[in-house]
N, C-alpha and C positions, 0 to 999 in steps of 0.2 A: 412886187409890183411896180411895174415904171409911172413914174411922175415926170411931169414936164412944168416948171417954176411952182413947185409944192401941189398940186394937184393930180389925181390920179388920172390916168389914161382912159378915155370911155372907147370903147370899142362895138363899131357896127358891125352886122351878120358880115359883110364883104370882107371887112379887115380879119376875125374871128376866123374865115374861111382861108385867106390867104397866107394866115399863121401858122394853121393845121395843114396845109396844103390838100383840103377839100372841097369838093365842087359845095358852093352856096347853098343847093337843094338838100346837101346831106347836113348842112349845119341847121338849115331851117327846119329838116324835119326832127333833128335832133331836139331842138328848143321848144318845137309843137308837143310832142308825144312825151317828153320829159317834163313838162311844165315850167321850163327856167325862165324867169321873169326875168325883163329889163330894169335895169335900175331907174332909167328915164326915157324919155325919148330928146331928140335933137331934129326940129320941124317934122318930118315924116319917119325916121329913123330910128328903130331901137336902138338904145345901147346898152353894155353889158359894161361889170367892169373885169378885171383879169382875173376873178377868181373863177369865172366861167368856163377859162380856157381848159384846166385840168379837167373838170367835168365833162363836157362836152368830149375832149379827149378821149377820156374814159369811155365812154358809151360808143363813140365811134370804133373803138377798138372791138369793144363786147359785140355791134354790130358786125364788122367784119369779120371776127372769129365764127359768127353763129353761121355765116354766109358760106364759109368754109366747110364748116361742120355738114351743110345743107348739100354743099355739090359732091 
């Protein structure tokens, strides 16, 4: 887990999108469809901890594989 000054880094959907090199809409879809809960809010933005990166990536890979099979 990445920490700055002893605190865990909070990730917005945009940060997750950039880290995984996926469109924000795909990240939003995965979060909503897989009921991934934020750990809190920063203003109007949902924030997530580092643990969701691996979970979202796993779902994104599965979605991409399903698209290839359908083609």
